[in-house]
C-alpha positions, -999 to 999 in steps of 0.1 A, spaced: 776 403 -5 795 368 2 769 361 30 735 364 5 755 341 -17 766 313 5 726 314 22 711 314 -21 735 285 -26 721 264 7 686 270 -4 694 258 -38 712 228 -27 685 221 1 655 223 -27 676 199 -52 682 171 -22 644 170 -14 634 174 -55 655 142 -54 644 121 -28 604 130 -37 614 118 -69 638 85 -55 599 80 -33 579 84 -70 598 56 -87 602 32 -57 561 32 -55 556 27 -93 578 -1 -100 559 -14 -69 529 -14 -81 541 -26 -110 553 -56 -92 520 -64 -80 502 -60 -105 524 -85 -128 516 -111 -99 482 -106 -97 486 -112 -136 504 -145 -135 483 -159 -102 454 -151 -126 467 -170 -156 472 -196 -132 434 -203 -119 419 -215 -160 452 -236 -162 447 -254 -129 405 -260 -134 414 -272 -173 434 -300 -156 416 -305 -134 383 -310 -155 407 -331 -182 413 -361 -152 373 -357 -147 369 -365 -185 389 -389 -185 372 -408 -146 339 -410 -168 326 -448 -154 306 -469 -180 290 -496 -171 288 -531 -199 271 -561 -193 285 -595 -209 263 -625 -209 269 -661 -225 302 -679 -225 325 -658 -203 346 -673 -172 323 -646 -150 294 -629 -167 281 -598 -154 279 -562 -152 312 -548 -151 330 -511 -147 349 -498 -184 358 -462 -195 354 -446 -226 388 -461 -238 380 -496 -234 370 -524 -260 354 -553 -258 385 -577 -253 390 -558 -219 357 -560 -210 360 -598 -214 396 -601 -202 379 -585 -170 354 -611 -171 381 -640 -167 384 -645 -208 364 -667 -229 353 -702 -225 366 -731 -240 330 -730 -259 332 -694 -268 326 -687 -302 347 -657 -306 345 -652 -344 307 -643 -336 323 -613 -312 342 -582 -326 366 -576 -295 383 -545 -312 350 -523 -312 347 -499 -283 328 -498 -255 298 -481 -246 274 -473 -211 245 -496 -210 265 -519 -233 255 -556 -237 281 -581 -248 263 -615 -255 292 -642 -265 276 -674 -283 286 -709 -280 296 -731 -308 267 -754 -313 279 -792 -315 251 -808 -341 241 -848 -342 275 -860 -347 262 -898 -354 247 -880 -391 278 -871 -402 281 -832 -391 307 -817 -374 304 -790 -348 293 -759 -363 291 -723 -357 259 -714 -340 256 -684 -365 256 -708 -396 219 -714 -415 202 -745 -399 177 -762 -419 179 -729 -448 166 -702 -415 188 -678 -405 194 -676 -366 187 -645 -363 204 -639 -323 236 -650 -338 238 -645 -378 264 -624 -390 251 -592 -410 258 -614 -445 236 -636 -431 210 -612 -421 214 -594 -453 197 -627 -470 166 -620 -450 133 -610 -476 136 -575 -477 169 -567 -455 193 -549 -462 233 -535 -452 213 -508 -433 189 -533 -414 213 -558 -410 233 -534 -389 206 -521 -372 188 -556 -359 228 -566 -347 228 -533 -328 194 -543 -312 207 -574 -303 236 -565 -283 221 -533 -267 193 -555 -257 199 -587 -256 184 -613 -278 151 -618 -290 121 -637 -272 103 -637 -309 100 -623 -341 76 -599 -334 104 -580 -315 122 -573 -343 90 -546 -353 109 -526 -324 138 -521 -348 132 -488 -371 127 -499 -402 108 -531 -403 75 -531 -399 46 -553 -398 49 -569 -438 90 -571 -438 82 -591 -412 58 -609 -426 79 -618 -455 112 -630 -436 96 -645 -403 96 -678 -420 129 -679 -427 141 -671 -393 151 -691 -368 147 -684 -328 166 -689 -304 
């Protein structure tokens, strides 16, 4: 009877050890699988963030080409960015000349690709007639110098309101000086009849 009890105890103890080994092995396997999944998940989340940063850097490196003409030290085409303004382009072009009419340039305006910046010069009138140096944009002989006039001055033309005056200025900045009064027909809202009514009040160049 004693021998039977000893044998039974041995088998019971052996079974407990085997069960413990199997259970411990499963727990370790589950833990390793969880660590692998966590690492894969973490690694996967890092990829979009990296791409987002890269894309953000690329967006900041967009190059704009701006053409600056007129009364600047070094006229030409300059590479700028979306964050730059007209004053930055002029500084890159060596700054304004002593004859530049700064009042006719919006230095705070943001630049855009293929933009044309024209800096006019001050106009020296005949000093013998008692006239002093005046701004190029001023009305001479009762006519509006369309290539240099301010928005308020352009609005004095027959049939031209604020929106059309702004369109004329924008066209002038993007495509350069008007070579003839007929060039105004390229602007939306200005037709043959409007041009006929105001052309006698326009002075070129």
